[in-house]
C-alpha positions as CSV (number, residue, x, y, z in Angstrom):
1,M,14.9,3.5,-15.4
2,T,13.1,5.8,-12.6
3,Y,9.8,7.2,-13.2
4,S,11.7,10.8,-13.5
5,R,13.6,9.8,-16.7
6,L,10.9,8.3,-18.1
7,L,8.9,11.3,-17.9
8,K,12.0,13.1,-19.4
9,W,12.1,10.7,-22.2
10,A,8.4,11.0,-22.9
11,R,8.6,14.9,-23.3
12,T,12.0,14.5,-25.4
13,K,9.6,11.8,-28.4
14,R,7.0,14.1,-28.0
15,R,9.5,16.9,-29.4
16,S,10.6,14.7,-31.7
17,T,7.3,13.5,-33.4
18,R,7.0,17.4,-34.1
19,K,10.0,17.7,-36.3
20,G,8.1,15.8,-39.0
21,P,8.3,12.6,-40.5
22,N,12.0,12.4,-40.8
23,S,12.5,12.4,-36.7
24,T,14.9,9.5,-35.9
25,V,11.8,8.2,-33.3
26,S,8.2,8.2,-33.1
27,L,6.3,7.3,-31.1
28,K,3.8,5.5,-33.5
29,S,6.4,3.6,-34.0
30,L,6.7,1.8,-30.8
31,P,4.4,-1.1,-30.1
32,K,1.4,-0.6,-27.8
33,D,2.9,-3.2,-24.7
34,L,5.5,-0.8,-24.4
35,L,3.7,2.7,-24.3
36,V,1.2,1.0,-21.8
37,K,4.2,-0.5,-19.7
38,V,6.0,3.2,-19.8
39,V,2.5,5.0,-18.8
40,A,2.2,2.4,-15.8
41,T,5.6,2.6,-14.3
42,V,5.0,6.3,-14.0
43,A,1.7,6.2,-12.8
44,S,2.7,3.8,-10.0
45,H,4.8,6.7,-8.5
46,S,2.0,9.3,-8.3
47,F,-1.2,10.4,-9.6
48,T,-0.1,13.6,-10.8
49,N,2.6,12.1,-13.0
50,L,-0.3,10.6,-14.9
51,L,-2.0,13.7,-15.1
52,A,1.4,14.7,-16.7
53,I,1.7,12.2,-19.2
54,K,-1.4,12.7,-20.7
55,Q,-0.4,15.7,-21.6
56,C,2.6,14.6,-23.7
57,C,1.3,13.4,-26.4
58,K,-1.9,11.7,-28.0
59,E,0.2,7.9,-28.2
60,F,0.6,8.5,-24.2
61,L,-3.2,9.7,-23.5
62,D,-4.1,6.5,-25.4
63,A,-2.2,4.1,-23.5
64,T,-3.4,6.0,-19.8
65,E,-7.1,3.7,-20.9
66,D,-5.9,0.7,-20.8
67,R,-6.3,-1.6,-18.3
68,Y,-3.2,-2.0,-16.7
69,V,-2.3,1.6,-16.7
70,L,-5.8,1.5,-13.7
71,Q,-4.5,-1.5,-12.0
72,S,-1.3,0.3,-11.6
73,V,-1.7,4.0,-10.9
74,S,-1.2,5.5,-7.6
75,L,-3.9,6.5,-5.2
76,D,-2.1,8.1,-2.6
77,A,-3.4,12.1,-4.2
78,F,-6.6,10.8,-2.7
79,P,-8.1,10.4,1.1
80,L,-9.2,7.1,1.8
81,I,-12.6,8.6,2.2
82,Q,-13.7,11.6,0.6
83,W,-15.8,13.3,2.9
84,L,-16.3,16.5,0.2
85,P,-18.1,15.6,-3.3
86,N,-15.6,15.8,-6.5
87,N,-17.9,14.1,-9.3
88,K,-14.3,13.6,-11.2
89,A,-12.4,12.5,-8.2
90,S,-15.3,10.0,-8.0
91,F,-15.8,8.8,-11.6
92,F,-12.0,8.5,-11.7
93,L,-12.0,6.2,-8.4
94,N,-14.7,4.0,-9.2
95,R,-12.7,2.7,-12.9
96,C,-10.1,2.2,-11.2
97,R,-11.8,-0.1,-8.8
98,E,-13.7,-2.0,-11.8
99,N,-9.8,-2.5,-13.3
100,E,-9.4,-3.9,-9.7
101,N,-6.7,-1.8,-8.7
102,V,-4.8,-2.9,-6.3
103,E,-4.8,-0.3,-4.2
104,S,-8.3,0.7,-4.6
105,L,-9.3,-2.9,-3.8
106,Y,-6.6,-2.2,-0.1
107,R,-8.7,1.0,0.5
108,E,-12.3,-0.8,-0.2
109,G,-11.1,-3.6,2.4
110,L,-9.8,-1.1,5.7
111,R,-13.2,1.3,4.4
112,K,-15.6,-2.2,5.4
113,Y,-13.5,-4.3,7.7
114,F,-13.6,-0.4,9.8
115,G,-16.4,1.4,8.9
116,N,-19.0,-1.2,8.9
117,A,-19.3,-3.6,11.7
118,N,-20.9,-6.1,9.7
119,G,-18.8,-6.0,7.2
120,K,-15.3,-7.3,9.0
121,I,-15.0,-10.9,6.9
122,D,-15.6,-9.3,3.4
123,G,-13.3,-6.8,4.1
124,L,-10.7,-8.5,5.1
125,C,-11.2,-11.0,2.4
126,I,-11.0,-8.2,0.3
127,M,-7.5,-6.7,1.8
128,N,-6.3,-10.6,1.6
129,K,-6.7,-10.1,-2.4
130,A,-5.0,-7.6,-2.4
131,A,-1.8,-8.5,-0.4
132,Q,-1.6,-11.4,-2.5
133,K,-1.6,-9.5,-5.4
134,G,1.5,-7.6,-3.9
135,H,-0.2,-4.4,-1.8
136,N,2.8,-4.5,1.4
137,E,0.3,-2.3,3.0
138,A,-2.5,-4.4,2.8
139,K,-0.1,-7.6,3.7
140,Y,0.5,-5.2,7.1
141,V,-3.0,-4.8,7.8
142,C,-4.0,-7.9,7.4
143,G,-1.1,-9.3,9.1
144,M,-1.7,-6.7,12.3
145,I,-5.7,-8.3,12.2
146,S,-4.5,-12.0,12.5
147,L,-2.1,-10.9,15.0
148,C,-4.9,-9.2,17.0
149,S,-6.6,-12.7,16.6
150,G,-7.4,-14.8,19.3
151,D,-7.1,-18.0,16.9
152,D,-3.6,-19.6,16.8
153,E,-3.8,-20.5,13.1
154,L,-5.3,-17.3,12.2
155,R,-1.8,-15.6,14.2
156,K,0.3,-17.8,12.0
157,Q,-1.0,-16.8,9.1
158,G,-0.2,-13.1,10.7
159,L,3.0,-14.2,11.6
160,E,3.7,-14.9,7.4
161,Y,2.9,-11.6,6.2
162,M,5.0,-10.1,9.0
163,R,8.0,-12.5,8.2
164,F,7.7,-10.9,5.1
165,L,7.9,-7.3,5.1
166,R,10.7,-8.0,7.9
167,K,12.3,-9.7,5.2
168,S,11.9,-6.8,2.9
169,K,13.1,-4.4,5.7
170,C,9.2,-2.3,4.9
171,V,7.8,-2.7,8.4
172,V,8.3,0.6,9.7
173,R,7.3,2.2,6.0
174,C,4.0,-0.1,5.9
175,R,2.8,1.5,9.7
176,K,3.5,5.2,8.6
177,K,2.0,5.0,5.3
178,V,-1.0,3.0,6.7
179,K,-0.7,6.0,9.7
180,Q,-0.8,8.8,6.9
181,L,-4.0,7.2,5.3
182,L,-6.6,6.2,8.4
183,V,-6.1,10.4,9.0
184,S,-9.2,10.3,7.7
185,L,-11.4,7.2,9.1
186,W,-13.6,7.5,12.2
187,K,-12.1,6.2,15.1
188,K,-15.3,3.9,16.5
189,P,-14.7,2.1,19.7
190,R,-14.1,-1.5,19.7
191,M,-13.1,-0.9,16.2
192,L,-10.4,-3.4,16.3
193,N,-11.0,-6.7,18.5
194,H,-7.8,-6.5,21.7
195,N,-6.2,-9.4,22.0
196,L,-3.9,-9.2,25.9
197,S,-2.0,-12.4,25.5
198,P,0.9,-11.7,24.2
199,L,2.6,-14.0,21.6
200,C,5.3,-14.0,23.6
201,K,5.2,-16.7,26.8
202,F,8.4,-15.7,28.4
203,K,8.5,-11.9,28.7
204,S,10.6,-11.8,31.9
205,T,13.3,-14.2,30.8
206,C,13.1,-13.0,27.5
207,K,16.4,-12.0,25.3
208,G,14.3,-9.2,23.5
209,W,13.0,-7.6,26.3
210,R,16.8,-7.9,28.3
211,V,18.6,-7.2,25.6
212,K,16.5,-3.5,24.4
213,T,16.4,-0.8,27.5
214,G,13.7,1.5,27.6
215,R,11.0,2.3,24.8
216,W,11.9,0.1,21.8
217,V,11.7,3.1,18.9
218,L,12.2,1.7,15.6
219,L,13.1,4.7,13.0
220,D,13.1,2.8,10.0
221,D,13.4,-0.1,8.4
222,D,17.2,-0.6,8.7
223,D,16.6,-0.9,12.5
224,D,14.8,-4.2,12.1
225,D,17.3,-6.1,11.3
226,D,18.2,-7.7,14.5
227,L,17.3,-11.2,13.8
228,G,18.8,-12.4,17.0
229,L,16.3,-11.0,18.9
230,C,13.2,-12.5,20.4
231,E,11.2,-12.5,16.8
232,H,8.1,-12.8,18.8
233,C,8.8,-9.6,21.5
234,R,8.9,-8.0,17.9
235,W,5.6,-8.6,16.8
236,D,3.8,-7.7,20.1
237,H,5.9,-4.4,20.3
238,E,4.3,-3.9,16.6
239,L,1.0,-5.3,18.2
240,K,1.1,-2.1,20.8
241,L,1.7,0.6,18.1
242,F,-0.8,-0.8,15.7
243,Y,-3.5,-0.7,18.9
244,H,-2.2,2.6,19.3
245,L,-3.0,3.9,15.7
246,F,-7.1,2.6,16.8
247,N,-7.0,4.2,20.1
248,V,-7.0,0.8,21.6
249,H,-5.5,0.7,25.0
């Protein structure tokens, strides 16, 4: 069931509860766990949907306070950095952080890694935690940071993340979402390590570069399914795009 249908279903149940005790379905008769799952599914698509479902009925309003909902709610409506003070937004975001909302973990890791010269280790650990909980953008950033490293073992770990995303056909989508989120981040010099050593050691003869002509442009994730080309060349190209996000040349 899509989130739009869930919202429609919620409003239908709200109307049915207003008809009186003889209604065929009552939200009060449904298990709380089911209500929480419905609300969490709706909230995971957008914060606006969470506000909408709160207004449906008391049962849904109560369910929105559940820890699972706070862990699942989307934070896309909020910028990475709140430049203007907003007490209500800060209170809500703090609650999400306290309940280990996976998006909140990812954002905290981003701010620490790229916003504090002494926070890179903690920031990367927090983003890895979000990645292990299934957050794809966290996997993308952790994977690319690892590929930027000069440490071969870290690069291997980065490849595992990127292979997962490529298999899931969401590399391009993750990059675009990371780019959108980083708009409010102040780009500082040397905030990202620039590894000049390519992953592919055979640029002059590599199939990946001989077959692709001109600029290697991936418009969407369906363009990223040619597994016959050199995998290392693919990630060298992705590294260039990642460096560009941080004005690293």
